[in-house]
C-alpha positions, 0 to 999 in steps of 0.5 A: 524538506521532509524526511526520506526513508530508503530501502534497497531490494534486487538492485532497486532503490525504494523511497517513502516520505513519512511527512507527505500529505499523500497516503501512498507516499507516506505509507509505501516504499516506491521505486524511482520513477513510479516503477512499483512498490517494494511490498509488491516486488517482494511478493512477486519475487517469491510467488510470481505475478500478482493477478488482476483484482488481487492486492498485497496486504501487510498483515500486522498493519505496519507498511514499513514491515515488508518481510515476506511473512508479513505479506499476503495476497488477497482480493481487493474486496477482502483488503478493503474489508480488513482495513474497514474492520481496523478503522485505519486511515484507509478505512476513513478515506473509503468511507469519505469517498462513499459519502461524497460519490453521490454528490459528485454525480450531481 
């Protein structure tokens, strides 16, 4: 069984599974029942709803660091761009999807 990390915020319990093969389970704290992500709930508590097309970015790249000062709300396009510039796991996944998309169309 893989290790589980737990955080609590506003009466909710959030978990992440660092050993998971799935990026989102490995990287982000998620509320039970798939009821959202901790970093988004922290942002919304202070700034209100996140508008369509916007995403919450971890400024220092550490997805376990959900301090408000490490979060920023940016467009999905800008978010992808920042991860591509950093060359992290998300960047590699985006590049892979772009490469295989034409093959899937065939």
